[in-house]
Each structure stands twice: as C-alpha cells, then as structure tokens.
N, CA, C and O atoms as a Maestro MAE file, in Angstrom:
{
 s_m_m2io_version
 :::
 2.0.0
}

f_m_ct {
 s_m_title
 :::
 protein
 m_atom[176] {
  # First column is atom index #
  i_m_mmod_type
  r_m_x_coord
  r_m_y_coord
  r_m_z_coord
  i_m_residue_number
  s_m_chain_name
  s_m_pdb_residue_name
  s_m_pdb_atom_name
  i_m_atomic_number
  :::
  1 25 -51.533 -52.818 161.789 1 A "UNK " " N  " 7
  2 3 -51.143 -52.169 160.547 1 A "UNK " " CA " 6
  3 2 -49.636 -52.268 160.316 1 A "UNK " " C  " 6
  4 15 -49.185 -52.396 159.178 1 A "UNK " " O  " 8
  5 25 -48.853 -52.208 161.409 2 A "UNK " " N  " 7
  6 3 -47.404 -52.311 161.267 2 A "UNK " " CA " 6
  7 2 -46.991 -53.684 160.759 2 A "UNK " " C  " 6
  8 15 -46.020 -53.809 160.013 2 A "UNK " " O  " 8
  9 25 -47.724 -54.707 161.161 3 A "UNK " " N  " 7
  10 3 -47.396 -56.064 160.721 3 A "UNK " " CA " 6
  11 2 -47.622 -56.195 159.217 3 A "UNK " " C  " 6
  12 15 -46.836 -56.830 158.515 3 A "UNK " " O  " 8
  13 25 -48.696 -55.592 158.736 4 A "UNK " " N  " 7
  14 3 -49.013 -55.674 157.311 4 A "UNK " " CA " 6
  15 2 -47.951 -54.946 156.485 4 A "UNK " " C  " 6
  16 15 -47.482 -55.477 155.479 4 A "UNK " " O  " 8
  17 25 -47.568 -53.738 156.901 5 A "UNK " " N  " 7
  18 3 -46.549 -52.992 156.168 5 A "UNK " " CA " 6
  19 2 -45.192 -53.671 156.260 5 A "UNK " " C  " 6
  20 15 -44.425 -53.654 155.298 5 A "UNK " " O  " 8
  21 25 -44.893 -54.262 157.396 6 A "UNK " " N  " 7
  22 3 -43.644 -55.001 157.552 6 A "UNK " " CA " 6
  23 2 -43.606 -56.197 156.617 6 A "UNK " " C  " 6
  24 15 -42.579 -56.468 155.994 6 A "UNK " " O  " 8
  25 25 -44.697 -56.899 156.515 7 A "UNK " " N  " 7
  26 3 -44.790 -58.043 155.605 7 A "UNK " " CA " 6
  27 2 -44.709 -57.604 154.156 7 A "UNK " " C  " 6
  28 15 -44.112 -58.295 153.331 7 A "UNK " " O  " 8
  29 25 -45.306 -56.456 153.836 8 A "UNK " " N  " 7
  30 3 -45.309 -55.961 152.451 8 A "UNK " " CA " 6
  31 2 -43.917 -55.543 152.001 8 A "UNK " " C  " 6
  32 15 -43.533 -55.804 150.861 8 A "UNK " " O  " 8
  33 25 -43.161 -54.902 152.875 9 A "UNK " " N  " 7
  34 3 -41.874 -54.351 152.459 9 A "UNK " " CA " 6
  35 2 -40.676 -55.244 152.736 9 A "UNK " " C  " 6
  36 15 -39.588 -54.970 152.231 9 A "UNK " " O  " 8
  37 25 -40.837 -56.300 153.517 10 A "UNK " " N  " 7
  38 3 -39.665 -57.116 153.847 10 A "UNK " " CA " 6
  39 2 -39.695 -58.508 153.237 10 A "UNK " " C  " 6
  40 15 -38.635 -59.054 152.931 10 A "UNK " " O  " 8
  41 25 -40.856 -59.099 153.049 11 A "UNK " " N  " 7
  42 3 -40.873 -60.466 152.529 11 A "UNK " " CA " 6
  43 2 -40.832 -60.452 150.999 11 A "UNK " " C  " 6
  44 15 -41.271 -59.486 150.375 11 A "UNK " " O  " 8
  45 25 -40.316 -61.503 150.404 12 A "UNK " " N  " 7
  46 3 -40.261 -61.562 148.939 12 A "UNK " " CA " 6
  47 2 -41.646 -61.534 148.289 12 A "UNK " " C  " 6
  48 15 -41.829 -60.896 147.252 12 A "UNK " " O  " 8
  49 25 -42.611 -62.213 148.883 13 A "UNK " " N  " 7
  50 3 -43.966 -62.208 148.324 13 A "UNK " " CA " 6
  51 2 -44.586 -60.824 148.430 13 A "UNK " " C  " 6
  52 15 -45.300 -60.389 147.526 13 A "UNK " " O  " 8
  53 25 -44.320 -60.136 149.523 14 A "UNK " " N  " 7
  54 3 -44.823 -58.780 149.683 14 A "UNK " " CA " 6
  55 2 -44.224 -57.832 148.659 14 A "UNK " " C  " 6
  56 15 -44.930 -56.994 148.098 14 A "UNK " " O  " 8
  57 25 -42.923 -57.960 148.412 15 A "UNK " " N  " 7
  58 3 -42.282 -57.102 147.419 15 A "UNK " " CA " 6
  59 2 -42.792 -57.396 146.011 15 A "UNK " " C  " 6
  60 15 -42.966 -56.477 145.211 15 A "UNK " " O  " 8
  61 25 -43.033 -58.663 145.704 16 A "UNK " " N  " 7
  62 3 -43.607 -59.003 144.403 16 A "UNK " " CA " 6
  63 2 -45.019 -58.447 144.263 16 A "UNK " " C  " 6
  64 15 -45.400 -57.982 143.188 16 A "UNK " " O  " 8
  65 25 -45.787 -58.492 145.328 17 A "UNK " " N  " 7
  66 3 -47.134 -57.936 145.305 17 A "UNK " " CA " 6
  67 2 -47.099 -56.421 145.114 17 A "UNK " " C  " 6
  68 15 -47.883 -55.868 144.343 17 A "UNK " " O  " 8
  69 25 -46.192 -55.760 145.816 18 A "UNK " " N  " 7
  70 3 -46.052 -54.317 145.678 18 A "UNK " " CA " 6
  71 2 -45.633 -53.945 144.267 18 A "UNK " " C  " 6
  72 15 -46.168 -52.992 143.700 18 A "UNK " " O  " 8
  73 25 -44.687 -54.675 143.687 19 A "UNK " " N  " 7
  74 3 -44.262 -54.428 142.320 19 A "UNK " " CA " 6
  75 2 -45.418 -54.640 141.343 19 A "UNK " " C  " 6
  76 15 -45.580 -53.860 140.404 19 A "UNK " " O  " 8
  77 25 -46.217 -55.675 141.550 20 A "UNK " " N  " 7
  78 3 -47.340 -55.946 140.671 20 A "UNK " " CA " 6
  79 2 -48.378 -54.832 140.737 20 A "UNK " " C  " 6
  80 15 -48.896 -54.405 139.705 20 A "UNK " " O  " 8
  81 25 -48.683 -54.364 141.935 21 A "UNK " " N  " 7
  82 3 -49.659 -53.284 142.097 21 A "UNK " " CA " 6
  83 2 -49.160 -52.015 141.406 21 A "UNK " " C  " 6
  84 15 -49.914 -51.365 140.682 21 A "UNK " " O  " 8
  85 25 -47.900 -51.665 141.628 22 A "UNK " " N  " 7
  86 3 -47.347 -50.462 141.001 22 A "UNK " " CA " 6
  87 2 -47.272 -50.597 139.481 22 A "UNK " " C  " 6
  88 15 -47.504 -49.624 138.764 22 A "UNK " " O  " 8
  89 25 -46.953 -51.784 138.987 23 A "UNK " " N  " 7
  90 3 -46.889 -52.013 137.547 23 A "UNK " " CA " 6
  91 2 -48.264 -51.850 136.906 23 A "UNK " " C  " 6
  92 15 -48.374 -51.239 135.843 23 A "UNK " " O  " 8
  93 25 -49.309 -52.382 137.528 24 A "UNK " " N  " 7
  94 3 -50.656 -52.281 136.979 24 A "UNK " " CA " 6
  95 2 -51.138 -50.835 136.984 24 A "UNK " " C  " 6
  96 15 -51.774 -50.392 136.028 24 A "UNK " " O  " 8
  97 25 -50.840 -50.090 138.059 25 A "UNK " " N  " 7
  98 3 -51.225 -48.679 138.105 25 A "UNK " " CA " 6
  99 2 -50.485 -47.897 137.016 25 A "UNK " " C  " 6
  100 15 -51.085 -47.066 136.334 25 A "UNK " " O  " 8
  101 25 -49.194 -48.157 136.851 26 A "UNK " " N  " 7
  102 3 -48.427 -47.485 135.802 26 A "UNK " " CA " 6
  103 2 -48.916 -47.830 134.407 26 A "UNK " " C  " 6
  104 15 -48.979 -46.959 133.540 26 A "UNK " " O  " 8
  105 25 -49.265 -49.094 134.179 27 A "UNK " " N  " 7
  106 3 -49.778 -49.491 132.878 27 A "UNK " " CA " 6
  107 2 -51.126 -48.844 132.602 27 A "UNK " " C  " 6
  108 15 -51.401 -48.466 131.463 27 A "UNK " " O  " 8
  109 25 -51.975 -48.707 133.621 28 A "UNK " " N  " 7
  110 3 -53.276 -48.062 133.447 28 A "UNK " " CA " 6
  111 2 -53.106 -46.589 133.086 28 A "UNK " " C  " 6
  112 15 -53.808 -46.084 132.210 28 A "UNK " " O  " 8
  113 25 -52.184 -45.898 133.750 29 A "UNK " " N  " 7
  114 3 -51.943 -44.484 133.442 29 A "UNK " " CA " 6
  115 2 -51.407 -44.331 132.024 29 A "UNK " " C  " 6
  116 15 -51.825 -43.434 131.293 29 A "UNK " " O  " 8
  117 25 -50.484 -45.204 131.635 30 A "UNK " " N  " 7
  118 3 -49.913 -45.142 130.290 30 A "UNK " " CA " 6
  119 2 -50.979 -45.399 129.226 30 A "UNK " " C  " 6
  120 15 -51.063 -44.668 128.239 30 A "UNK " " O  " 8
  121 25 -51.783 -46.425 129.423 31 A "UNK " " N  " 7
  122 3 -52.810 -46.739 128.433 31 A "UNK " " CA " 6
  123 2 -53.879 -45.657 128.358 31 A "UNK " " C  " 6
  124 15 -54.346 -45.327 127.268 31 A "UNK " " O  " 8
  125 25 -54.273 -45.101 129.500 32 A "UNK " " N  " 7
  126 3 -55.267 -44.028 129.479 32 A "UNK " " CA " 6
  127 2 -54.760 -42.812 128.718 32 A "UNK " " C  " 6
  128 15 -55.497 -42.225 127.926 32 A "UNK " " O  " 8
  129 25 -53.516 -42.432 128.950 33 A "UNK " " N  " 7
  130 3 -52.986 -41.266 128.235 33 A "UNK " " CA " 6
  131 2 -52.841 -41.565 126.744 33 A "UNK " " C  " 6
  132 15 -53.083 -40.689 125.913 33 A "UNK " " O  " 8
  133 25 -52.451 -42.789 126.399 34 A "UNK " " N  " 7
  134 3 -52.311 -43.154 124.996 34 A "UNK " " CA " 6
  135 2 -53.670 -43.165 124.291 34 A "UNK " " C  " 6
  136 15 -53.790 -42.677 123.167 34 A "UNK " " O  " 8
  137 25 -54.699 -43.721 124.952 35 A "UNK " " N  " 7
  138 3 -56.042 -43.745 124.372 35 A "UNK " " CA " 6
  139 2 -56.601 -42.341 124.216 35 A "UNK " " C  " 6
  140 15 -57.252 -42.042 123.215 35 A "UNK " " O  " 8
  141 25 -56.352 -41.463 125.208 36 A "UNK " " N  " 7
  142 3 -56.831 -40.083 125.103 36 A "UNK " " CA " 6
  143 2 -56.190 -39.376 123.916 36 A "UNK " " C  " 6
  144 15 -56.858 -38.645 123.184 36 A "UNK " " O  " 8
  145 25 -54.890 -39.596 123.729 37 A "UNK " " N  " 7
  146 3 -54.202 -38.987 122.589 37 A "UNK " " CA " 6
  147 2 -54.753 -39.507 121.271 37 A "UNK " " C  " 6
  148 15 -54.933 -38.744 120.322 37 A "UNK " " O  " 8
  149 25 -55.023 -40.815 121.212 38 A "UNK " " N  " 7
  150 3 -55.550 -41.413 119.978 38 A "UNK " " CA " 6
  151 2 -56.967 -40.911 119.683 38 A "UNK " " C  " 6
  152 15 -57.313 -40.705 118.519 38 A "UNK " " O  " 8
  153 25 -57.791 -40.712 120.717 39 A "UNK " " N  " 7
  154 3 -59.154 -40.255 120.486 39 A "UNK " " CA " 6
  155 2 -59.193 -38.793 120.067 39 A "UNK " " C  " 6
  156 15 -60.097 -38.389 119.335 39 A "UNK " " O  " 8
  157 25 -58.226 -37.986 120.517 40 A "UNK " " N  " 7
  158 3 -58.233 -36.563 120.195 40 A "UNK " " CA " 6
  159 2 -57.547 -36.234 118.879 40 A "UNK " " C  " 6
  160 15 -57.672 -35.111 118.390 40 A "UNK " " O  " 8
  161 25 -56.830 -37.177 118.297 41 A "UNK " " N  " 7
  162 3 -56.157 -36.872 117.025 41 A "UNK " " CA " 6
  163 2 -57.081 -37.216 115.851 41 A "UNK " " C  " 6
  164 15 -57.486 -38.369 115.701 41 A "UNK " " O  " 8
  165 25 -57.413 -36.228 115.024 42 A "UNK " " N  " 7
  166 3 -58.337 -36.472 113.901 42 A "UNK " " CA " 6
  167 2 -57.590 -37.015 112.675 42 A "UNK " " C  " 6
  168 15 -57.299 -36.263 111.745 42 A "UNK " " O  " 8
  169 25 -57.289 -38.286 112.671 43 A "UNK " " N  " 7
  170 3 -56.580 -38.884 111.531 43 A "UNK " " CA " 6
  171 2 -57.553 -39.334 110.448 43 A "UNK " " C  " 6
  172 15 -57.240 -39.224 109.262 43 A "UNK " " O  " 8
  173 25 -58.712 -39.831 110.823 44 A "UNK " " N  " 7
  174 3 -59.658 -40.358 109.824 44 A "UNK " " CA " 6
  175 2 -60.948 -39.587 109.838 44 A "UNK " " C  " 6
  176 15 -61.857 -39.891 109.065 44 A "UNK " " O  " 8
  :::
 }
 m_bond[175] {
  # First column is bond index #
  i_m_from
  i_m_to
  i_m_order
  :::
  1 1 2 1
  2 2 3 1
  3 3 4 2
  4 3 5 1
  5 5 6 1
  6 6 7 1
  7 7 8 2
  8 7 9 1
  9 9 10 1
  10 10 11 1
  11 11 12 2
  12 11 13 1
  13 13 14 1
  14 14 15 1
  15 15 16 2
  16 15 17 1
  17 17 18 1
  18 18 19 1
  19 19 20 2
  20 19 21 1
  21 21 22 1
  22 22 23 1
  23 23 24 2
  24 23 25 1
  25 25 26 1
  26 26 27 1
  27 27 28 2
  28 27 29 1
  29 29 30 1
  30 30 31 1
  31 31 32 2
  32 31 33 1
  33 33 34 1
  34 34 35 1
  35 35 36 2
  36 35 37 1
  37 37 38 1
  38 38 39 1
  39 39 40 2
  40 39 41 1
  41 41 42 1
  42 42 43 1
  43 43 44 2
  44 43 45 1
  45 45 46 1
  46 46 47 1
  47 47 48 2
  48 47 49 1
  49 49 50 1
  50 50 51 1
  51 51 52 2
  52 51 53 1
  53 53 54 1
  54 54 55 1
  55 55 56 2
  56 55 57 1
  57 57 58 1
  58 58 59 1
  59 59 60 2
  60 59 61 1
  61 61 62 1
  62 62 63 1
  63 63 64 2
  64 63 65 1
  65 65 66 1
  66 66 67 1
  67 67 68 2
  68 67 69 1
  69 69 70 1
  70 70 71 1
  71 71 72 2
  72 71 73 1
  73 73 74 1
  74 74 75 1
  75 75 76 2
  76 75 77 1
  77 77 78 1
  78 78 79 1
  79 79 80 2
  80 79 81 1
  81 81 82 1
  82 82 83 1
  83 83 84 2
  84 83 85 1
  85 85 86 1
  86 86 87 1
  87 87 88 2
  88 87 89 1
  89 89 90 1
  90 90 91 1
  91 91 92 2
  92 91 93 1
  93 93 94 1
  94 94 95 1
  95 95 96 2
  96 95 97 1
  97 97 98 1
  98 98 99 1
  99 99 100 2
  100 99 101 1
  101 101 102 1
  102 102 103 1
  103 103 104 2
  104 103 105 1
  105 105 106 1
  106 106 107 1
  107 107 108 2
  108 107 109 1
  109 109 110 1
  110 110 111 1
  111 111 112 2
  112 111 113 1
  113 113 114 1
  114 114 115 1
  115 115 116 2
  116 115 117 1
  117 117 118 1
  118 118 119 1
  119 119 120 2
  120 119 121 1
  121 121 122 1
  122 122 123 1
  123 123 124 2
  124 123 125 1
  125 125 126 1
  126 126 127 1
  127 127 128 2
  128 127 129 1
  129 129 130 1
  130 130 131 1
  131 131 132 2
  132 131 133 1
  133 133 134 1
  134 134 135 1
  135 135 136 2
  136 135 137 1
  137 137 138 1
  138 138 139 1
  139 139 140 2
  140 139 141 1
  141 141 142 1
  142 142 143 1
  143 143 144 2
  144 143 145 1
  145 145 146 1
  146 146 147 1
  147 147 148 2
  148 147 149 1
  149 149 150 1
  150 150 151 1
  151 151 152 2
  152 151 153 1
  153 153 154 1
  154 154 155 1
  155 155 156 2
  156 155 157 1
  157 157 158 1
  158 158 159 1
  159 159 160 2
  160 159 161 1
  161 161 162 1
  162 162 163 1
  163 163 164 2
  164 163 165 1
  165 165 166 1
  166 166 167 1
  167 167 168 2
  168 167 169 1
  169 169 170 1
  170 170 171 1
  171 171 172 2
  172 171 173 1
  173 173 174 1
  174 174 175 1
  175 175 176 2
  :::
 }
}
C-alpha cells in the first residue's frame, strides 16, 4: 500500500491521476447541486 501511495503522490503521472479524480468528483458535486436547484425552482 505504501508503494501505491508513494507512486500516487510523487510521480507526475500519479499527480495527474489524483488531480483528474478530484476534478471529476468536484464536477459531479457541482452539477448535482446545480441540477437540484434547477429542479426545485418553479419557473415554468
């Protein structure tokens, strides 16, 4: 397990992978909250 975490946090490919995972999770949270707001607002 230490080898995997070392590879994730020290190598350039690992850092890019970590950034991609965090970006996708952040985008999912943002889109979910935006969709919830749009569904709850009675505009039409």
